[in-house]
Backbone of each chain as nested JSON, in Angstrom:
{
  "chains": [
    {"id": "A", "residues": [
      {"number": 1, "name": "MET", "atoms": {"N": [0.505, -1.556, 0.302], "CA": [-0.134, -0.071, 0.062], "C": [0.883, 1.081, -0.187]}},
      {"number": 2, "name": "PRO", "atoms": {"N": [0.56, 2.138, -1.057], "CA": [1.376, 3.065, -1.332], "C": [1.169, 4.41, 0.19]}},
      {"number": 3, "name": "MET", "atoms": {"N": [1.905, 5.115, 0.57], "CA": [1.386, 6.153, 1.776], "C": [1.458, 7.771, 1.003]}},
      {"number": 4, "name": "ALA", "atoms": {"N": [0.524, 8.346, 1.248], "CA": [0.618, 9.45, 0.992], "C": [1.616, 10.697, 1.48]}},
      {"number": 5, "name": "ALA", "atoms": {"N": [2.426, 11.383, 0.807], "CA": [2.867, 12.726, 1.088], "C": [2.627, 13.356, 2.654]}},
      {"number": 6, "name": "PRO", "atoms": {"N": [1.312, 13.806, 2.781], "CA": [0.556, 14.408, 3.847], "C": [1.275, 13.052, 4.926]}},
      {"number": 7, "name": "GLU", "atoms": {"N": [0.793, 12.189, 5.028], "CA": [1.039, 11.109, 5.769], "C": [2.154, 11.155, 6.26]}},
      {"number": 8, "name": "ILE", "atoms": {"N": [3.167, 10.799, 5.368], "CA": [5.083, 10.973, 5.813], "C": [5.03, 12.232, 6.62]}},
      {"number": 9, "name": "GLU", "atoms": {"N": [4.622, 13.067, 6.257], "CA": [4.951, 14.64, 6.76], "C": [4.37, 14.209, 8.603]}},
      {"number": 10, "name": "ARG", "atoms": {"N": [3.166, 14.081, 8.532], "CA": [2.51, 14.093, 9.892], "C": [3.343, 13.467, 10.558]}},
      {"number": 11, "name": "LEU", "atoms": {"N": [3.778, 12.09, 10.338], "CA": [4.654, 11.161, 11.015], "C": [5.743, 11.242, 11.991]}},
      {"number": 12, "name": "ILE", "atoms": {"N": [6.669, 12.826, 10.706], "CA": [8.06, 13.16, 10.79], "C": [8.038, 14.24, 11.944]}},
      {"number": 13, "name": "LYS", "atoms": {"N": [6.834, 14.977, 11.507], "CA": [6.458, 16.146, 12.49], "C": [5.949, 15.397, 14.052]}},
      {"number": 14, "name": "ASP", "atoms": {"N": [5.312, 14.617, 14.057], "CA": [5.052, 14.135, 15.303], "C": [5.809, 13.859, 16.139]}},
      {"number": 15, "name": "ALA", "atoms": {"N": [6.86, 13.274, 15.479], "CA": [8.245, 12.309, 16.349], "C": [9.233, 13.448, 16.412]}},
      {"number": 16, "name": "ILE", "atoms": {"N": [9.278, 14.998, 15.765], "CA": [10.095, 15.797, 15.663], "C": [9.549, 17.041, 15.241]}},
      {"number": 17, "name": "PRO", "atoms": {"N": [8.759, 17.631, 16.478], "CA": [7.957, 18.769, 16.286], "C": [8.444, 20.021, 15.437]}},
      {"number": 18, "name": "ASP", "atoms": {"N": [9.78, 20.323, 15.987], "CA": [10.123, 21.577, 14.984], "C": [10.742, 21.559, 13.643]}},
      {"number": 19, "name": "ALA", "atoms": {"N": [10.59, 20.151, 13.165], "CA": [11.024, 19.718, 12.113], "C": [10.48, 20.406, 10.514]}},
      {"number": 20, "name": "GLU", "atoms": {"N": [11.003, 20.669, 9.897], "CA": [10.546, 21.529, 8.766], "C": [10.8, 20.353, 7.305]}},
      {"number": 21, "name": "VAL", "atoms": {"N": [9.779, 20.021, 7.09], "CA": [9.718, 18.681, 6.041], "C": [9.071, 18.839, 4.904]}},
      {"number": 22, "name": "THR", "atoms": {"N": [10.128, 18.763, 3.675], "CA": [9.467, 19.015, 1.998], "C": [9.615, 17.405, 1.72]}},
      {"number": 23, "name": "ILE", "atoms": {"N": [8.66, 17.454, 1.062], "CA": [8.547, 15.916, 0.246], "C": [8.147, 16.349, -1.043]}},
      {"number": 24, "name": "ARG", "atoms": {"N": [8.797, 15.545, -1.917], "CA": [8.528, 15.147, -3.299], "C": [8.875, 13.867, -3.738]}},
      {"number": 25, "name": "ASP", "atoms": {"N": [7.457, 14.238, -4.63], "CA": [6.887, 12.461, -4.982], "C": [7.677, 12.496, -6.033]}},
      {"number": 26, "name": "LEU", "atoms": {"N": [8.854, 11.556, -6.117], "CA": [9.522, 11.494, -7.39], "C": [9.337, 10.691, -8.85]}},
      {"number": 27, "name": "ALA", "atoms": {"N": [8.06, 9.847, -8.423], "CA": [7.718, 9.012, -9.691], "C": [6.001, 9.528, -10.115]}},
      {"number": 28, "name": "GLY", "atoms": {"N": [5.797, 10.054, -9.131], "CA": [4.43, 10.428, -9.157], "C": [3.314, 9.335, -9.051]}},
      {"number": 29, "name": "ASP", "atoms": {"N": [3.918, 8.281, -8.379], "CA": [2.921, 7.011, -8.203], "C": [2.74, 6.822, -6.368]}},
      {"number": 30, "name": "GLY", "atoms": {"N": [2.937, 7.653, -6.0], "CA": [2.926, 7.59, -4.517], "C": [4.167, 6.395, -3.681]}},
      {"number": 31, "name": "ASP", "atoms": {"N": [4.978, 6.538, -4.26], "CA": [5.579, 4.862, -3.827], "C": [7.21, 5.248, -3.662]}},
      {"number": 32, "name": "HIS", "atoms": {"N": [7.412, 6.368, -4.904], "CA": [9.225, 7.06, -4.45], "C": [9.07, 8.325, -4.106]}},
      {"number": 33, "name": "TYR", "atoms": {"N": [9.461, 8.474, -2.901], "CA": [10.005, 10.028, -2.649], "C": [10.706, 10.426, -2.185]}},
      {"number": 34, "name": "ALA", "atoms": {"N": [11.058, 11.505, -1.971], "CA": [12.762, 12.8, -1.566], "C": [11.898, 13.04, -0.351]}},
      {"number": 35, "name": "ALA", "atoms": {"N": [11.996, 13.192, 1.04], "CA": [12.323, 13.603, 2.074], "C": [13.571, 14.846, 2.55]}},
      {"number": 36, "name": "ARG", "atoms": {"N": [13.342, 16.138, 2.572], "CA": [14.553, 16.8, 3.01], "C": [14.079, 16.987, 4.728]}},
      {"number": 37, "name": "VAL", "atoms": {"N": [14.205, 16.921, 5.7], "CA": [13.9, 16.912, 6.971], "C": [15.223, 18.017, 7.371]}},
      {"number": 38, "name": "VAL", "atoms": {"N": [14.526, 19.385, 8.151], "CA": [15.499, 20.119, 8.769], "C": [14.921, 20.161, 10.43]}},
      {"number": 39, "name": "SER", "atoms": {"N": [15.834, 19.981, 10.779], "CA": [15.601, 20.48, 12.829], "C": [16.864, 20.587, 13.426]}},
      {"number": 40, "name": "ALA", "atoms": {"N": [17.117, 21.629, 14.498], "CA": [17.779, 21.825, 15.109], "C": [17.753, 20.713, 16.327]}},
      {"number": 41, "name": "SER", "atoms": {"N": [17.195, 19.605, 16.076], "CA": [17.407, 18.511, 17.226], "C": [18.32, 17.644, 16.822]}},
      {"number": 42, "name": "PHE", "atoms": {"N": [19.032, 17.711, 15.519], "CA": [19.666, 16.864, 14.916], "C": [21.483, 17.479, 14.929]}},
      {"number": 43, "name": "ALA", "atoms": {"N": [21.477, 19.047, 15.904], "CA": [22.622, 19.489, 15.956], "C": [23.077, 18.387, 16.904]}},
      {"number": 44, "name": "GLY", "atoms": {"N": [24.97, 18.185, 16.353], "CA": [25.494, 16.896, 17.396], "C": [25.438, 15.982, 17.078]}},
      {"number": 45, "name": "MET", "atoms": {"N": [24.435, 15.647, 15.76], "CA": [24.17, 14.243, 15.575], "C": [24.572, 13.577, 14.533]}},
      {"number": 46, "name": "SER", "atoms": {"N": [25.169, 12.256, 14.562], "CA": [25.909, 11.95, 13.176], "C": [25.025, 11.551, 12.149]}},
      {"number": 47, "name": "ARG", "atoms": {"N": [25.356, 11.851, 10.737], "CA": [24.318, 11.724, 9.71], "C": [23.543, 10.341, 10.046]}},
      {"number": 48, "name": "ILE", "atoms": {"N": [24.327, 9.054, 10.257], "CA": [23.664, 8.024, 10.437], "C": [22.411, 8.342, 11.608]}},
      {"number": 49, "name": "LYS", "atoms": {"N": [22.577, 8.793, 12.716], "CA": [21.977, 8.815, 13.704], "C": [20.8, 9.925, 13.119]}},
      {"number": 50, "name": "GLN", "atoms": {"N": [21.023, 10.854, 12.383], "CA": [19.895, 11.63, 12.061], "C": [19.09, 10.97, 11.311]}},
      {"number": 51, "name": "HIS", "atoms": {"N": [19.343, 10.451, 10.219], "CA": [18.629, 9.314, 9.213], "C": [17.898, 8.77, 10.138]}},
      {"number": 52, "name": "GLN", "atoms": {"N": [18.407, 7.945, 11.145], "CA": [17.946, 6.996, 11.811], "C": [16.454, 7.474, 12.786]}},
      {"number": 53, "name": "THR", "atoms": {"N": [16.754, 8.908, 13.106], "CA": [15.607, 9.455, 14.149], "C": [14.586, 9.261, 13.184]}},
      {"number": 54, "name": "VAL", "atoms": {"N": [14.945, 9.9, 11.573], "CA": [13.6, 10.113, 10.452], "C": [13.151, 8.669, 10.557]}},
      {"number": 55, "name": "TYR", "atoms": {"N": [14.029, 7.41, 10.22], "CA": [13.494, 6.155, 10.032], "C": [12.523, 6.196, 11.676]}},
      {"number": 56, "name": "ALA", "atoms": {"N": [12.938, 5.977, 12.331], "CA": [12.309, 5.678, 13.599], "C": [10.978, 6.455, 14.044]}},
      {"number": 57, "name": "ALA", "atoms": {"N": [11.02, 7.639, 13.122], "CA": [9.486, 8.553, 13.523], "C": [8.948, 8.124, 12.269]}},
      {"number": 58, "name": "LEU", "atoms": {"N": [9.319, 7.381, 11.235], "CA": [8.214, 6.209, 10.373], "C": [8.189, 5.027, 10.854]}},
      {"number": 59, "name": "GLY", "atoms": {"N": [8.442, 4.775, 11.819], "CA": [7.876, 3.504, 12.665], "C": [7.873, 1.896, 11.663]}},
      {"number": 60, "name": "GLY", "atoms": {"N": [9.169, 1.965, 11.662], "CA": [9.236, 1.067, 10.616], "C": [8.903, 0.923, 9.162]}},
      {"number": 61, "name": "ARG", "atoms": {"N": [8.346, 1.818, 8.705], "CA": [7.963, 1.589, 6.823], "C": [8.751, 2.019, 6.443]}},
      {"number": 62, "name": "VAL", "atoms": {"N": [9.924, 2.131, 6.754], "CA": [10.792, 2.402, 5.447], "C": [11.516, 1.047, 4.988]}},
      {"number": 63, "name": "GLY", "atoms": {"N": [11.462, 0.861, 4.204], "CA": [11.963, -0.829, 3.527], "C": [10.943, -1.55, 3.295]}},
      {"number": 64, "name": "GLY", "atoms": {"N": [9.559, -1.602, 4.131], "CA": [8.738, -2.111, 3.84], "C": [7.402, -1.544, 3.302]}},
      {"number": 65, "name": "GLU", "atoms": {"N": [6.327, -0.802, 4.056], "CA": [5.239, -0.328, 3.276], "C": [5.929, 1.277, 2.448]}},
      {"number": 66, "name": "LEU", "atoms": {"N": [6.719, 1.506, 2.677], "CA": [7.698, 2.738, 2.016], "C": [9.208, 2.215, 1.477]}},
      {"number": 67, "name": "HIS", "atoms": {"N": [8.625, 2.076, 0.198], "CA": [9.46, 1.163, -0.497], "C": [11.128, 2.196, -0.465]}},
      {"number": 68, "name": "ALA", "atoms": {"N": [10.798, 3.455, -0.836], "CA": [12.0, 3.991, -1.772], "C": [11.773, 5.933, -1.424]}},
      {"number": 69, "name": "LEU", "atoms": {"N": [12.298, 5.966, -0.291], "CA": [12.603, 7.244, 0.707], "C": [13.962, 7.737, 0.494]}},
      {"number": 70, "name": "GLN", "atoms": {"N": [13.725, 8.783, -0.324], "CA": [15.724, 9.548, -0.381], "C": [15.296, 10.432, 0.595]}},
      {"number": 71, "name": "LEU", "atoms": {"N": [16.359, 10.316, 1.357], "CA": [16.707, 11.061, 2.809], "C": [17.53, 12.213, 2.588]}},
      {"number": 72, "name": "GLU", "atoms": {"N": [17.191, 13.465, 3.19], "CA": [18.209, 14.222, 3.516], "C": [17.888, 14.988, 4.525]}},
      {"number": 73, "name": "THR", "atoms": {"N": [18.923, 14.795, 5.561], "CA": [18.798, 15.66, 6.865], "C": [19.582, 16.997, 6.999]}},
      {"number": 74, "name": "ALA", "atoms": {"N": [19.098, 17.992, 7.622], "CA": [20.079, 19.178, 8.3], "C": [19.859, 19.756, 9.051]}},
      {"number": 75, "name": "VAL", "atoms": {"N": [20.99, 20.541, 10.013], "CA": [20.336, 21.436, 10.935], "C": [20.24, 22.686, 10.132]}},
      {"number": 76, "name": "PRO", "atoms": {"N": [18.938, 23.589, 10.895], "CA": [19.006, 25.038, 10.44], "C": [20.083, 25.467, 10.248]}},
      {"number": 77, "name": "GLN", "atoms": {"N": [19.835, 26.332, 9.144], "CA": [21.522, 27.116, 8.95], "C": [21.998, 27.922, 9.932]}},
      {"number": 78, "name": "SER", "atoms": {"N": [21.455, 28.746, 10.808], "CA": [21.907, 29.627, 11.907], "C": [22.745, 28.613, 13.138]}},
      {"number": 79, "name": "GLU", "atoms": {"N": [22.313, 27.387, 12.843], "CA": [22.766, 26.362, 13.846], "C": [23.733, 25.95, 13.437]}},
      {"number": 80, "name": "ASN", "atoms": {"N": [24.596, 26.477, 12.11], "CA": [25.813, 25.406, 11.767], "C": [26.73, 27.015, 11.874]}},
      {"number": 81, "name": "ILE", "atoms": {"N": [26.167, 27.956, 12.479], "CA": [27.343, 28.797, 12.712], "C": [28.148, 29.096, 13.964]}}
    ]},
    {"id": "B", "residues": [
      {"number": 1, "name": "MET", "atoms": {"N": [26.416, -20.65, 12.396], "CA": [26.757, -19.376, 12.826], "C": [25.553, -18.257, 12.243]}},
      {"number": 2, "name": "SER", "atoms": {"N": [25.438, -17.46, 13.363], "CA": [24.549, -16.849, 13.213], "C": [24.12, -15.924, 11.958]}},
      {"number": 3, "name": "ALA", "atoms": {"N": [23.322, -15.269, 11.682], "CA": [23.225, -13.835, 10.812], "C": [24.105, -12.883, 10.928]}},
      {"number": 4, "name": "ASN", "atoms": {"N": [24.283, -12.444, 12.231], "CA": [24.631, -11.711, 12.724], "C": [26.442, -11.962, 12.75]}},
      {"number": 5, "name": "ASP", "atoms": {"N": [26.734, -13.156, 13.12], "CA": [27.928, -13.662, 12.869], "C": [28.399, -13.44, 11.659]}},
      {"number": 6, "name": "ARG", "atoms": {"N": [27.526, -13.746, 10.667], "CA": [28.157, -14.001, 9.426], "C": [28.561, -12.706, 9.071]}},
      {"number": 7, "name": "ILE", "atoms": {"N": [27.427, -11.587, 9.399], "CA": [27.869, -10.27, 8.756], "C": [28.882, -9.742, 9.337]}},
      {"number": 8, "name": "ALA", "atoms": {"N": [29.494, -9.787, 10.768], "CA": [30.611, -9.327, 11.63], "C": [31.863, -10.015, 10.671]}},
      {"number": 9, "name": "GLU", "atoms": {"N": [31.903, -11.108, 10.245], "CA": [32.495, -11.54, 9.447], "C": [33.208, -11.11, 8.204]}},
      {"number": 10, "name": "LEU", "atoms": {"N": [32.215, -10.848, 7.304], "CA": [32.159, -10.108, 6.223], "C": [32.802, -8.984, 6.052]}},
      {"number": 11, "name": "VAL", "atoms": {"N": [32.304, -7.795, 7.445], "CA": [32.487, -6.857, 7.599], "C": [33.587, -6.34, 7.988]}},
      {"number": 12, "name": "LYS", "atoms": {"N": [34.487, -7.152, 8.673], "CA": [35.899, -7.533, 9.05], "C": [37.042, -8.043, 8.111]}},
      {"number": 13, "name": "ALA", "atoms": {"N": [36.326, -8.984, 7.25], "CA": [37.266, -9.44, 6.26], "C": [37.726, -8.211, 5.006]}},
      {"number": 14, "name": "ASN", "atoms": {"N": [36.895, -7.602, 4.819], "CA": [36.845, -6.657, 3.602], "C": [36.761, -5.098, 4.355]}},
      {"number": 15, "name": "ASN", "atoms": {"N": [38.098, -4.538, 3.509], "CA": [38.024, -3.017, 3.945], "C": [36.912, -2.454, 3.164]}},
      {"number": 16, "name": "ILE", "atoms": {"N": [36.498, -2.626, 2.316], "CA": [35.152, -1.758, 1.979], "C": [33.766, -2.754, 1.449]}},
      {"number": 17, "name": "VAL", "atoms": {"N": [32.964, -2.89, 2.21], "CA": [31.769, -3.936, 1.654], "C": [30.59, -2.94, 1.423]}},
      {"number": 18, "name": "LEU", "atoms": {"N": [29.857, -3.593, 0.459], "CA": [28.782, -2.916, 0.056], "C": [27.573, -4.115, 0.269]}},
      {"number": 19, "name": "PHE", "atoms": {"N": [26.94, -4.295, 0.823], "CA": [25.692, -4.869, 1.047], "C": [24.545, -3.891, 0.342]}},
      {"number": 20, "name": "MET", "atoms": {"N": [23.935, -5.019, -0.711], "CA": [23.369, -4.368, -2.033], "C": [22.393, -5.533, -2.692]}},
      {"number": 21, "name": "LYS", "atoms": {"N": [21.324, -4.707, -3.415], "CA": [20.537, -6.034, -4.402], "C": [20.859, -6.087, -5.525]}},
      {"number": 22, "name": "GLY", "atoms": {"N": [21.888, -7.03, -5.851], "CA": [21.798, -7.395, -6.95], "C": [23.51, -7.275, -7.164]}},
      {"number": 23, "name": "THR", "atoms": {"N": [24.649, -7.34, -7.876], "CA": [25.548, -7.528, -8.111], "C": [26.242, -6.026, -8.665]}},
      {"number": 24, "name": "ALA", "atoms": {"N": [27.607, -5.794, -8.544], "CA": [28.059, -4.663, -9.094], "C": [27.289, -4.342, -10.659]}},
      {"number": 25, "name": "LEU", "atoms": {"N": [27.52, -5.461, -11.412], "CA": [27.481, -5.097, -12.656], "C": [25.716, -5.148, -13.327]}},
      {"number": 26, "name": "PHE", "atoms": {"N": [25.096, -5.823, -12.167], "CA": [23.467, -5.49, -12.282], "C": [23.214, -5.553, -11.341]}},
      {"number": 27, "name": "PRO", "atoms": {"N": [22.864, -4.141, -10.834], "CA": [22.118, -3.656, -9.703], "C": [20.989, -3.968, -9.973]}},
      {"number": 28, "name": "GLN", "atoms": {"N": [20.25, -4.489, -8.706], "CA": [18.617, -4.753, -8.753], "C": [17.826, -3.864, -8.275]}},
      {"number": 29, "name": "CYS", "atoms": {"N": [18.105, -2.657, -7.795], "CA": [17.447, -1.65, -7.264], "C": [18.211, -0.067, -7.486]}},
      {"number": 30, "name": "GLY", "atoms": {"N": [17.41, 1.002, -7.82], "CA": [18.022, 2.32, -7.585], "C": [18.914, 2.616, -7.067]}},
      {"number": 31, "name": "PHE", "atoms": {"N": [18.578, 2.648, -5.768], "CA": [19.455, 3.067, -4.924], "C": [21.181, 1.83, -4.608]}},
      {"number": 32, "name": "SER", "atoms": {"N": [21.095, 0.628, -4.924], "CA": [22.022, 0.131, -4.926], "C": [22.874, 0.882, -6.033]}},
      {"number": 33, "name": "SER", "atoms": {"N": [22.197, 0.581, -7.517], "CA": [22.755, 1.149, -8.605], "C": [23.525, 2.531, -8.397]}},
      {"number": 34, "name": "ARG", "atoms": {"N": [22.864, 3.574, -7.226], "CA": [23.566, 4.845, -7.369], "C": [25.203, 4.668, -6.406]}},
      {"number": 35, "name": "ALA", "atoms": {"N": [24.757, 3.652, -5.311], "CA": [25.74, 3.215, -4.248], "C": [27.045, 2.757, -4.874]}},
      {"number": 36, "name": "ILE", "atoms": {"N": [26.927, 2.216, -6.359], "CA": [27.976, 1.432, -6.991], "C": [28.357, 2.243, -8.149]}},
      {"number": 37, "name": "ALA", "atoms": {"N": [27.951, 3.303, -8.445], "CA": [28.487, 4.019, -9.423], "C": [29.236, 5.281, -9.033]}},
      {"number": 38, "name": "ILE", "atoms": {"N": [28.499, 5.563, -7.434], "CA": [29.704, 6.835, -6.348], "C": [31.202, 5.847, -6.223]}},
      {"number": 39, "name": "LEU", "atoms": {"N": [30.941, 4.191, -5.998], "CA": [32.322, 3.773, -5.503], "C": [33.012, 3.309, -6.857]}},
      {"number": 40, "name": "ASP", "atoms": {"N": [32.562, 3.672, -7.753], "CA": [33.321, 2.982, -8.968], "C": [33.831, 4.434, -9.776]}},
      {"number": 41, "name": "ARG", "atoms": {"N": [33.075, 5.583, -9.561], "CA": [33.3, 6.95, -9.657], "C": [34.877, 7.486, -8.675]}},
      {"number": 42, "name": "LEU", "atoms": {"N": [34.92, 7.04, -7.648], "CA": [35.972, 6.938, -6.637], "C": [37.031, 6.054, -7.038]}},
      {"number": 43, "name": "GLY", "atoms": {"N": [36.765, 5.12, -8.129], "CA": [37.86, 4.068, -8.204], "C": [37.922, 3.082, -7.135]}},
      {"number": 44, "name": "ALA", "atoms": {"N": [37.199, 2.793, -6.406], "CA": [37.734, 2.301, -4.919], "C": [37.487, 0.891, -5.279]}},
      {"number": 45, "name": "ALA", "atoms": {"N": [38.553, 0.28, -4.537], "CA": [38.164, -1.332, -4.817], "C": [37.679, -2.037, -3.417]}},
      {"number": 46, "name": "TYR", "atoms": {"N": [36.421, -2.58, -3.902], "CA": [35.329, -2.916, -2.926], "C": [34.888, -4.386, -3.519]}},
      {"number": 47, "name": "GLU", "atoms": {"N": [34.47, -4.988, -2.409], "CA": [33.891, -5.997, -2.486], "C": [31.861, -6.108, -2.218]}},
      {"number": 48, "name": "THR", "atoms": {"N": [31.284, -6.812, -2.802], "CA": [29.751, -6.635, -2.561], "C": [29.017, -7.848, -2.299]}},
      {"number": 49, "name": "VAL", "atoms": {"N": [28.015, -7.832, -1.207], "CA": [27.019, -9.389, -0.893], "C": [26.109, -8.659, -1.469]}},
      {"number": 50, "name": "ASP", "atoms": {"N": [25.317, -9.653, -1.966], "CA": [23.804, -9.489, -2.511], "C": [22.816, -9.923, -1.6]}},
      {"number": 51, "name": "VAL", "atoms": {"N": [22.105, -9.487, -1.144], "CA": [21.308, -9.897, 0.044], "C": [20.314, -10.31, -0.746]}},
      {"number": 52, "name": "LEU", "atoms": {"N": [20.226, -10.522, -2.02], "CA": [18.776, -11.302, -2.606], "C": [19.358, -12.517, -2.64]}},
      {"number": 53, "name": "GLN", "atoms": {"N": [20.217, -13.189, -2.967], "CA": [20.81, -14.669, -2.858], "C": [20.8, -14.906, -1.555]}},
      {"number": 54, "name": "ASP", "atoms": {"N": [20.699, -14.389, -0.399], "CA": [21.065, -14.724, 1.259], "C": [19.955, -14.337, 2.103]}},
      {"number": 55, "name": "PRO", "atoms": {"N": [18.884, -14.733, 2.082], "CA": [17.65, -13.822, 3.123], "C": [18.228, -14.009, 4.435]}},
      {"number": 56, "name": "GLU", "atoms": {"N": [18.949, -14.756, 4.834], "CA": [19.289, -14.712, 6.12], "C": [19.977, -13.249, 6.515]}},
      {"number": 57, "name": "ILE", "atoms": {"N": [21.013, -13.298, 5.365], "CA": [22.039, -11.821, 5.682], "C": [20.931, -10.683, 5.299]}},
      {"number": 58, "name": "ARG", "atoms": {"N": [19.889, -11.191, 4.55], "CA": [19.094, -9.961, 3.752], "C": [18.132, -9.37, 5.143]}},
      {"number": 59, "name": "ALA", "atoms": {"N": [17.85, -10.146, 6.043], "CA": [16.551, -10.014, 7.319], "C": [18.078, -9.352, 8.148]}},
      {"number": 60, "name": "GLY", "atoms": {"N": [19.323, -9.877, 8.645], "CA": [20.046, -9.79, 9.363], "C": [20.906, -8.305, 9.524]}},
      {"number": 61, "name": "ILE", "atoms": {"N": [20.928, -7.766, 7.802], "CA": [21.77, -6.643, 7.85], "C": [20.617, -5.396, 8.424]}},
      {"number": 62, "name": "LYS", "atoms": {"N": [19.756, -5.642, 8.45], "CA": [18.507, -4.526, 8.908], "C": [18.727, -4.117, 10.525]}},
      {"number": 63, "name": "GLU", "atoms": {"N": [18.918, -5.387, 11.187], "CA": [19.104, -5.27, 12.583], "C": [20.876, -5.105, 12.795]}},
      {"number": 64, "name": "TYR", "atoms": {"N": [21.653, -5.237, 12.266], "CA": [22.775, -5.641, 12.549], "C": [23.339, -3.813, 13.016]}},
      {"number": 65, "name": "SER", "atoms": {"N": [22.866, -2.816, 11.997], "CA": [23.401, -1.429, 11.94], "C": [21.923, -0.563, 12.343]}},
      {"number": 66, "name": "ASP", "atoms": {"N": [21.141, -1.976, 12.681], "CA": [19.975, -0.704, 13.276], "C": [19.532, 0.439, 11.845]}},
      {"number": 67, "name": "TRP", "atoms": {"N": [19.493, -0.494, 10.45], "CA": [19.31, 0.828, 9.523], "C": [18.282, -0.449, 8.499]}},
      {"number": 68, "name": "PRO", "atoms": {"N": [17.198, 0.122, 8.078], "CA": [15.996, -0.36, 7.418], "C": [16.405, -0.809, 6.275]}},
      {"number": 69, "name": "THR", "atoms": {"N": [17.527, -0.145, 5.441], "CA": [17.466, -0.316, 4.057], "C": [18.955, -0.964, 3.799]}},
      {"number": 70, "name": "VAL", "atoms": {"N": [18.389, -1.118, 2.591], "CA": [19.966, -1.787, 1.773], "C": [20.078, -1.019, 0.458]}},
      {"number": 71, "name": "PRO", "atoms": {"N": [21.083, -0.345, 0.11], "CA": [22.603, -0.876, 0.357], "C": [22.776, -0.282, 1.717]}},
      {"number": 72, "name": "GLN", "atoms": {"N": [23.943, -0.909, 2.285], "CA": [24.41, -0.332, 3.177], "C": [26.213, -0.399, 2.759]}},
      {"number": 73, "name": "LEU", "atoms": {"N": [26.829, 0.366, 3.369], "CA": [28.34, 0.975, 3.019], "C": [29.064, 0.999, 4.668]}},
      {"number": 74, "name": "TYR", "atoms": {"N": [30.319, 0.137, 4.666], "CA": [31.114, -0.698, 5.559], "C": [32.452, -0.042, 5.233]}},
      {"number": 75, "name": "VAL", "atoms": {"N": [32.99, 0.276, 5.886], "CA": [34.62, 1.12, 5.637], "C": [35.423, 0.582, 6.78]}},
      {"number": 76, "name": "LYS", "atoms": {"N": [36.115, -0.101, 6.837], "CA": [37.175, -0.76, 7.783], "C": [35.959, -0.926, 9.217]}},
      {"number": 77, "name": "GLY", "atoms": {"N": [35.009, -2.049, 8.668], "CA": [34.328, -2.64, 10.0], "C": [33.077, -1.205, 10.705]}},
      {"number": 78, "name": "GLU", "atoms": {"N": [33.204, -0.15, 9.975], "CA": [32.482, 0.863, 10.589], "C": [30.99, 0.747, 9.386]}},
      {"number": 79, "name": "PHE", "atoms": {"N": [30.264, 0.932, 10.153], "CA": [29.298, 1.247, 8.785], "C": [29.462, 2.766, 8.884]}},
      {"number": 80, "name": "VAL", "atoms": {"N": [29.041, 2.883, 7.643], "CA": [29.222, 4.663, 6.797], "C": [27.708, 5.064, 6.89]}},
      {"number": 81, "name": "GLY", "atoms": {"N": [26.915, 4.028, 6.203], "CA": [25.572, 4.524, 5.58], "C": [24.943, 3.739, 4.85]}},
      {"number": 82, "name": "GLY", "atoms": {"N": [23.619, 4.527, 4.242], "CA": [22.729, 4.195, 2.762], "C": [23.297, 5.323, 1.886]}},
      {"number": 83, "name": "SER", "atoms": {"N": [22.672, 5.004, 0.374], "CA": [22.86, 5.296, -1.055], "C": [22.576, 6.875, -0.595]}},
      {"number": 84, "name": "ASP", "atoms": {"N": [22.092, 7.535, 0.247], "CA": [22.119, 9.026, 0.455], "C": [23.008, 9.422, 1.204]}},
      {"number": 85, "name": "ILE", "atoms": {"N": [23.466, 9.218, 2.161], "CA": [24.372, 9.604, 3.173], "C": [25.643, 9.418, 2.578]}},
      {"number": 86, "name": "MET", "atoms": {"N": [26.091, 8.253, 1.25], "CA": [26.974, 8.034, 0.364], "C": [27.188, 9.158, -0.521]}},
      {"number": 87, "name": "MET", "atoms": {"N": [25.803, 9.544, -1.198], "CA": [26.004, 10.823, -1.855], "C": [26.28, 11.947, -1.339]}},
      {"number": 88, "name": "GLU", "atoms": {"N": [25.448, 12.387, -0.127], "CA": [26.28, 13.472, 0.467], "C": [27.784, 13.437, 0.953]}},
      {"number": 89, "name": "MET", "atoms": {"N": [28.25, 12.066, 1.715], "CA": [29.899, 12.368, 1.814], "C": [30.567, 12.403, 0.116]}},
      {"number": 90, "name": "PHE", "atoms": {"N": [29.748, 12.01, -0.888], "CA": [30.702, 11.896, -2.014], "C": [30.966, 13.794, -2.231]}},
      {"number": 91, "name": "GLU", "atoms": {"N": [29.693, 14.382, -2.424], "CA": [29.524, 15.468, -2.849], "C": [30.495, 16.48, -1.747]}},
      {"number": 92, "name": "SER", "atoms": {"N": [30.512, 16.176, -0.539], "CA": [31.397, 17.265, 0.47], "C": [33.053, 16.775, 0.289]}},
      {"number": 93, "name": "GLY", "atoms": {"N": [33.126, 15.739, -0.514], "CA": [34.497, 15.237, -0.663], "C": [34.998, 14.292, 0.616]}},
      {"number": 94, "name": "GLU", "atoms": {"N": [33.868, 14.158, 1.493], "CA": [34.282, 13.262, 2.505], "C": [34.837, 11.288, 2.161]}},
      {"number": 95, "name": "LEU", "atoms": {"N": [33.69, 10.912, 1.591], "CA": [33.997, 9.739, 0.978], "C": [35.474, 9.455, 0.332]}},
      {"number": 96, "name": "GLN", "atoms": {"N": [35.571, 10.709, -0.205], "CA": [37.073, 10.216, -1.362], "C": [38.085, 9.817, 0.005]}},
      {"number": 97, "name": "GLU", "atoms": {"N": [38.149, 11.015, 1.017], "CA": [39.099, 10.615, 2.275], "C": [38.957, 9.651, 3.029]}},
      {"number": 98, "name": "LEU", "atoms": {"N": [37.913, 8.891, 3.488], "CA": [37.6, 7.757, 4.002], "C": [38.087, 6.77, 3.124]}},
      {"number": 99, "name": "LEU", "atoms": {"N": [37.607, 6.489, 1.936], "CA": [38.188, 5.066, 1.348], "C": [39.581, 5.396, 1.16]}},
      {"number": 100, "name": "GLN", "atoms": {"N": [40.126, 6.791, 0.423], "CA": [41.752, 6.531, 0.468], "C": [42.269, 5.778, 1.657]}},
      {"number": 101, "name": "ALA", "atoms": {"N": [42.061, 6.448, 2.813], "CA": [42.511, 5.962, 4.194], "C": [42.246, 4.463, 4.342]}},
      {"number": 102, "name": "ALA", "atoms": {"N": [41.543, 3.978, 3.65], "CA": [41.553, 2.558, 3.982], "C": [41.923, 1.55, 3.366]}}
    ]}
  ]
}
């Protein structure tokens, strides 16, 4: 069962309330997405940990129900300075 | 030997190893294909493990690094990331450094 983009965004924001989430439907089939997640809570985390935090927010759907999620994570620009 | 032990052996025995769907010549998934393209571009000498040929490893690799998807890259025993992280590190030059040191 494909997932709708707003559902993905809601799950991420439930777990990471300050997250800015941008989702693109790559193939227009509701099954291949690219997500960019920006959150101050990622500061100090390794990239692996940042991605794991997003995967955890999606509660085991990545790799199953949600086959293809290209993921990019970042901290807000001001946090980088 | 458990799946976990087999994966630990593979990761220990190979400096650069990619767990993927398919082979370097015939990747069976866009993400695996992207990971191979990056490694080839960097001229890295790597081993691959085709998880489609081994259901035990396919299931076990998700537990091994608490990472839900394949491909997964390991360098000198350390989990580096999936294809998105590989791409970010490729673009920033970090992956070149890491692989050259391997």
